[in-house]
Phi, psi and omega in degrees: 000316181294324175300315180293321179295316178299320178294319180297319178295318177298322177293317177298320178299311181298315183293322180292324176293315179297317180299318179297314184288314183293329180283346184308320178301334178302329183290340183260358177231042188302325182293331183284323183226070188299315180294314180297319179296318177297318180295316180293324179301314178296317177299312183298319180296313179297318179301314182291316182297312179298317180299313182291323177296316179290330174297319181292313184284314187256343185085000178198172178297139180297333177290325175297314180297316181295314180300314180302318181300316177296318181294328184266002182304138184306326181271003175288153181298143178294340182290333179264108178263138182280136179273144176273358179286153174298152179303320182299323178294314180296321179294317179298320178298315184292319187273312190253356183058042176220153183241092178289152177286158177297327178296317179295326177294319179298315181297313179298317180295324177294322176296317178295324176296317176299316177298319178297314180298318178294321179294317179295318178298313177302317180297313179297316181294321181291328177291328182273356177079014180277132176256127178297131178089359178249149181265144175245134180242000000 
């Protein structure tokens, strides 16, 4: 049971990361899909705030911590050993057969956060009819 719970948390973690990354283009085509863009914007903001808060408090994503707790539960099978690596590192190993450093993951996530922030700002400005570089009187 603990193995299944740890796996379920890892799947939720992966899907939430994929949704954040795959949805980024929506922020740059806000006029075409306004409702979807608003929903994604809210999701992206919550995703980033929760992610950064858990990084600050735990030093890693709370989902990584939760999955590890399930994997290390005393009644879990001894055959499944919990990895101390970040989920992102384990996922990259499984999918791409490569092991990025935790620092490179932080840099990529910071770039994605910057893109998200710029996209949300652009989306908000375009909905309000504000043109960058033009004056309103």
